[in-house]
N, C-alpha and C positions, 0 to 999 in steps of 0.2 A: 359389762363383762370385764372391762379394764379395771374398774374399781374393786371387783371381788377377786381378782387374780392372786394378790398376796395372801388373802385368807384361804383361798383354795390351796395354795402352796403350804400354808400352815397346817391345814387339815391333812394333807398328804404326808406330813411329817418332816418338813424342811425347817431348819433353824433360821433365825433372823440373819445370821452371817451368810448362809447359803442364798437366801432370798436377796439380801443386799448385794451379793456378788453377781447374781443373775441380772438384777436391775441396774447394776453398774455397767454391764456388758451391752444390754439391750439399747440404751441410748447412744452408745458408741456406734452401733450398727446404723442408727438413725443419722448420726453425724456423717457417716460414710455415704449412705444411700441417698439422702435428701439432695445434696448438691449434684450428685451424679444423675439422678432422675431429672432434676431441674435443668441441667445442661442438655440432656437428651431431648426433652420436650421443647426447649428453646431452639435447638438446632434442627430437629427433624419434624416439629409441629405434629406430634402424636399425643398431645395432652389428654384428649378425651379417651383415646384407646387405652392408654396406660391407666388412667383414672378408673375406668370401668373394669379393667382386668384385675386390679388389686382390690377393688370392692368385692368382687366375686370370690377371689382367693382368700380374702380375709374371713368371709362368712364360712367357707368350707374348713378353714384352719380352726376357727373358734369351735365349730361343731366337733372337730376331731379331738379336741382336748378332753371331751367326756370319756374317751377310751383310755386315758392315761392311768396306769395302775398306781396305787399308793405304795410307798416304800415300806419294807418290813421294820416294825418296831419291836424291840425286845421287851415283852411283857413278863417280867420275872419277879418273884418274891422269895423271901426266905422262909422255909419250913423249919420250925423250931419245936422239937418234940422232947418233952420231959414227963412230968406227972400229968400234963395236958399238952395238946398240940395246937400250935397257932401258926397262921400265915402272917408274917410280919411285913408291913408295908411302910417304908420310910423313903422320903424323896432323896434323890441324889444331889450331891454338891451343896448340901445344907440349905436347899431352897425350901421355902414354905409351901405346904400343901395349899392348893386352891381352896378358898373358903367355901365356894359353891360345890366343889367336888366332895369335900368333907360333909357338907350339909346334906347332900343327896344320899350319901352312904348312911348317915345317922337317921335319915327319914325312913329307911327300910329296916331299922332295928326292930326285932321281934319276929322276923321271918327267917326263912331258910332258902338257900340256893345252892346249886351244884356247880362244881368246877372240875375240869380235867387238869391233872397235874403230870408234868413230865419232869421228874426230879433226878438230880445227879446221884448216881448209885455209888455205893462204897461197901466195904465189908461190914462196917458198923451198921449201915442202913439195912443190909440183908439180914444180919443177925437180929436186929430189933424187930423186923417184920416177922421173922420166924418165931422168935421167943415170946414176944409180948403182943404183937398185933393179931396173932392167931392165923396168919396166912401159911398154914402148914403145906398146903399143896404148892404154893409158890416155891418153896425150898426144893421141891423135887423136880421142878421144870429144868430142862436143859436150855442152853443158850440158843438152840435152834427152834425152840417152841415159838409158835406164832398164832395169831387169831385171824381167822378168815373174815368173819362177819361179826360186827359188834353194833349193838344199839344202846345208846345212852338215853336214860329217861330223866326227865325233870323230877326232882324230889316231890313226893306226895301227888304225883300226877302220872298219867300214862302217855303223855305227849312226848313223842320222840324229838329230841333237840339236836341229834347228831345223825347224819346219814350213815349207812353201812360203809365200812371201810376196812382196809387191810393194814394192820399195824403189828410190829413186833413189840410185845409187852414185857420182854425180859431179856436183858443183855448186861454186859459188864459195865455199861456206861450210864444207863438210865433205868428208872422205875416209873411205870405208868399207872396212875391211880385215878379214881373218881372220888372226890371228897365232897362232903356236905358241910357247908359253913353255917354255924348257928349264930345269928346276929344278936340275940338278946344276951349272949354270954361273951360277946366281943367287946373290946375296950379300946379307947384311944388315950394316948398319953403324950403330952408335949406335941411333937410334930409327926407322930407315928400312929398307925392303926394296927391292932392285933386281933385278927379274926380267928375265932375258936373253931377248930375242926371237930365236929361232933362224931363223924364216922367216916371211914374210908373203905373203898371197895376195889378189888382187883379182878380184872377180867381175863379169863383164859379158857381155852377149849370150848368156845361158843356158849359159855355159861357164866353166871355171876357168882362170885364168892360171897358168902354171907358177910354183911357189914360188920366191922369191928371198930371199937373206940380206940384210936391210936394213942398209946402211952409207951414210954421208953424207960428202961432201967437206968440208962445214963443219958446225959444231954446229947441230942442229935440235931445237927444243923445241915441243911441241904438247900441249894438254889433250885428253884422249880419254875419252869415255864407254865403259865396259867392261862386257861381259857374258861370263862364262866358265863352263865346265862343271866348275869346281872349287869346291865349297862352301867349303872352307877359305880360298881366295883371295878369294871374294866376301865372306865374313865379315870379312876383313881390310880390304878397301877400302871397304865400305859404312859410311857414318856411322851412328852409333847414334840420331841424332835429326835431325829436320827443321830446317833453318837459317832458312827463311823464315817468313812470317806464316801460321799455320794458319787464320786467319780467312778467308783467300781460298780455302780448300779445301773442296769439298763433302763430302769424306770426313770431315773434322773435324766438320762440323755434323750429319751422320748419326750419328756416334759420340756426340757430346755430347747430342743429343736422346734417343737410346735409353738412354744411361746415366743421364740425368736422370730419365726416366720409371721406369726400374728402381729407382733410388734412392728416389724418392718412394713407389713401391709398397711397398718394403721398410720405409720409415719408418712408413707407416700400419699395416702388418701388425704391426710390433714394438710400436707404441704401443697399438693396440687389443688385441693379445695380452696385454700387461701389464695393461691395464684389466680384461679378462675374467678374468685370473688373480686379481686382487685382489677382484673381485666374488665369486668362488667361495671365496676364503679368509675373507671376512667380517671378523670382529674379530681375526684372527690374521695381520696383514700380515708379521710377522717370519718366517713360514713361506714367504715368497715365494722365498727362495734355494733351498729344497728343490725347488720346482717348476721354477724357472729352470734348475737344473742339468741337467734333461733336454734343454733346448735346447743346452746345451754338449756333451752326449753325442752328440746328432745331428750337431752341427757337427763334432765331432772325428772321428766315424766316416766321414762323407762327405768331409771334407777329406783324410784319409789315402787313401781310395779314389780320389778325384779326382786327387790328385797321382800316384798309381801309374798310373792310366789314361793320364794325359798323357805320361808317359815311355814307357809301353808302346806307344802309338800314334804316337810321334814318332821319325822316323828321323834327325833332326838334333840335335846337341848344343846348338845355338844357337837355332834357330827351332823352337819347339814347336808341336805340333798340338793346338789347344784344342777341336776339335770334340766330343770325348767329354763335356766338362763342360757344353756347351750342351744336349746331349740329356739328360744326367743331371739338370741343373737343371730342365728342363721336366718330366721324369718325376716327380721328387720333389715338385714343387709341385702337380702334378695329384693325386698321392696325398695331399698336404696338404689340398687343396681338398675331397677326398672325406671325409677324417676330420673336418675342421672343420665340414662340413655336418651332421654327426651331433651336434655339440656343443650342449649346453643352455646358452644364454646368459641370464643374469639381468640385466635392465636396472635400473640404480639409479634412485632417485627424483630428480626434477629440482630443481635449485636455482632459487629464484625470482629471484635476481639474481646471476648468475655473476660478472659484471665488477665489481660492487660488492664481492663477497667477495674477489676478487683485489686490489682496491685496498687493502683493509685489510692484506693480507699483505705486499705489495710495498713498504711504507714501513717495515717492521721491520728493524732492524739485523741480527738473526740470520738472517732469511730472505734478505736481500741477501748476507750472508756465505756462506750455503749455495749460492746461485746463482753467486757468484764462484768458490767451490771447484769447482763443476760445470764452469765454463768452463775453469779451469786443468787439471783432469783431462782434459777434452775436447781441449785443445791437445796434451797428452802422448800421448793415445790416437790422435789424428789422425796424428801423426808415425809411430807404429808401424803403424797400419792401412795407410797409403799407401806407406811406404818401406822397411819391414823386408824384404819379399821382394825388392824392387829391390836393396837393399843386400847381401843374401845372394848374389844373382847376381853383383854386382860383386866381392865378396870371393872367390867361387869362380873368377871369370875371371882374377883377379890372382894367386891363390895355390894353389888346389886344382883343377887342370884336370880330374882324374878325377871330381870331384863334379858337373861339368856334365852328365854322362850321365844322372844321376838327380836333378837339381836340383829337379824338380817333386815327386818322391817325398819329398825332404827337406823341401820347403815344406809338403807335406801332413802330414808327421810333425810339423813345427813347430806346425801348427794342432792336431794331435792332442794334443801335449804341453800346449799352452795350455789345451785343454779338459779332458783327463783328469787331467793332472798339476797343474793349477792351478785352473781355474774350477769343475769339478765338486765337489771337496772344499770349496772356499771358499764356493760357493753353498750347499752343503748345511749348512755350519756357520756361515753368516753371521749368522743370528739369535743363536746362542750367543756369537759373537765380539762383536757389537754390544752385547749385554746386559752384557758384562763390561768392554769397553773404552770404550763410549760413542761417539757419532757424531764428536765432535771428535777424540778420539784415533785413531779409525779413519781419519779424513781426513788427519791428520798422517802416519800410518803409510803411507798410499797414496803420498803425495808423496815420502817418504823412499825407498821401494822403487823408485819411478820413477827417482830419481837413480842408485841402484845399477844398475838395469837398463840405462839409457842409457850409463853409463860402461863397463859390460861389453861392450856392442855396439861401442863405439869402439876397444877394444883387440883385437877379434876378428881372427884370421888364418886360422883353419880354420872354415868354416861349420858343421861338425858340432857344435861346442861351443854353438851357439845353442840346441840342444835342452835343455841344462842351464839356460841363462838363462831359458827360457820357463816354467820352474816358478814364476817370480815373477808370472806373469800372473794367478794366483789372487788375489793381493792387488791388483794394479794395475787389474784389470778385474772379476774376480768379486766381491770384497769391495766395491770402489768402486761397482759398478753396483747391488748389493744395498742399500747405504747410500743411494744416489741415489734409487732407486725406492721403498723402504720409507718413507723420510722424506717423499717427495713425497705418497705415499698417505695417511700420517698427517696431513700438513699440510692436505690438501684438506678443505674444508667439505662437508657433505652435498649430494650431487647434482652436485658439480663434480670428481669423481675423475678422469674421463677427460680433462677439460680441464687439470687440474693436472699429471697425469702427462705429458700431451702438451707442456705448457709447459716443464717441467723437462727432458724428453728433447730438446725443441727447442733449449733453451739449451745443453745439453751438446753437441749436434751442430752446431746452426746457428751458434753463436758459437765454442765451444771447438774442435771438430774442424775447422771451417772455417779458423780462424786457424792451427791446427797444420799443416794441409795446405799453406796458402799460405806460411807462414814456413819450414816444413821444405823445401818445394820450392825456394824461392829460395836458402836456405842450402846445400842439397845441390848445386845447380847451381854455386854459387860456390866452396864450400870442400870439396866431396866428402862422402861418407857418414860416414866415421869422425869427422871434425872436427865435423860437424853433430850427431851423437849426443853428442859430448862437450860441446858447448855446451848441449844440452838437459839433460844431466846436471847441469851447474853451475846452470842455471836452476831445475831441480826442487829441488835442495838448498837454494837460497836461499829459494824459496817455502815449503818445509817449515819452515825456521827462522822465517819471518814468520808462518806459520800457528800455530806453537807459541806465539809471542809474543802474537798476537791472542787465543789461547785463555786465556792468563793474564789479559789485560785484561778479557775477558768474564766470567770467573769472579770477578774482583775487584769488578766493577760490576754488582750485581744489578738495577740499573735497566734493564739491557739484556735482561732476560728477555722471553719472548714474552707478549703481552697476554692479558687474561682472556677475550676473546671466542673464543679457540681452545679453551677449555674445560679447560685444564690438562693435556690428554693428549699434547700435542706439545711436544717440547723438543729443542733442539740440544744434546744431553744430555751430562752428565758420566756416569761409570760408574754411580753409584747411581741417577741419574735415568733412565738407559737401561734399567736392570733394571725399574724401576717402569713405564716406558712400554711395554715390549715383553713384559711378563709373559704367559706362556701361560695360557689359560683352560682 
């Protein structure tokens, strides 16, 4: 569910800037809520109760997202009437038409399809309809004339494609027509399509006017709202994103509130799940990765299954049917609730002064360096979480049209490779890797691999190759997250484990992922996906070099070691120190 949320937002009509803004706010909520919930469970020993409560609430919220309505998109074209009449379709802002959208339209050339037109009226338009189009009865209608029942029929067929409705078909502002577009006489030139209108009909007094071929004495242009019975045509003319202010739309606020609640529930579940895991591991926090790898296995299995279900239940190549994953998410979380209710949870002893303990840690150079690294990794992770699937769909629409039929299956496979090909082995062996490389070297490695991963995305032309790139997810997330959580657990003083893990996780998401989502969304909207990933590659490479330089400075100045009150067991470690710190008992 989490992986597909950005593409759900895309299908609803939100831009990358809107999605980036939403995903910059959501991690801030995590930053606020994680330490608060951590402190509550440490103080009142209600870890299991809160854990179960938010698992159930998360499932109900995810299911509620299926009822969120899409936002209205202005599907308008220009009607151009002269010796022949065309509907002109040209993209806004000089953007190129999607290659796949154009190809699907060209594939239906030779046929005909019908469209409802709601065109802006004018004296010129009325005169042309009366004099040349032959709608003599139209000229006699008054402004109060209306139609009570109308049935639209698909061309050359008796199938009703529009239910009975009440509409005013004549006023000073608009003219309502039913036009038939003839594809074999339609043309494309440069970045525009010109669809030939072979005939137009006007409905009034519960009867249909005889079809006329629309021609004009003098050039006539009018903007028309269009609704056609051709999916390929509607995909071509419908803008991908809403142009106005979403803050004025009730649909946006419903979506934002539900996704915020879902995100908060997930943040609490992850944080308490990690805390419960470390409670049961006791003095072997380096084994965390071997436990966490089962989460990756579950994620991978159900991501592949969910992607396959989406394509299976979707009849459209463009607009996918997301209903299966809403039901799947609810079912899985109810199962999760049942299993977690059987779990034996050990409550840790309470710290007498949690905030004083944190005060001691947050003034230390190496602790601040660790939190800074967590923010940087969060920025890179946020870019991938929010925009990788979005980018894959864009690459497919521009280069590999056949991939669009099974794009959700591909996205599910991407998550599967991320988990099974990357996260699972690196979670499992993370303790061994950390012991031999040390935290500092692991963190430099993570930033270097991020640089390679982003650059590989930027040169992608066939989305299938992303499956190979995703093998690096084991280092950029599996190893990174194991380092993040194991170091936070070791760093925490007795009784403050849940609070410390919540704080570090909150910094990773609330600052890092938040900034990555916002920066990535703005850059994506301005420069496109490929250039944005290339900029992130350059930034990651630069920060990797800076981190290596800082590592040498820290090693050269022993005065920057962690203070004695930590008890000597915690170290932002070199390889030898990491072996001592994470030795198995």
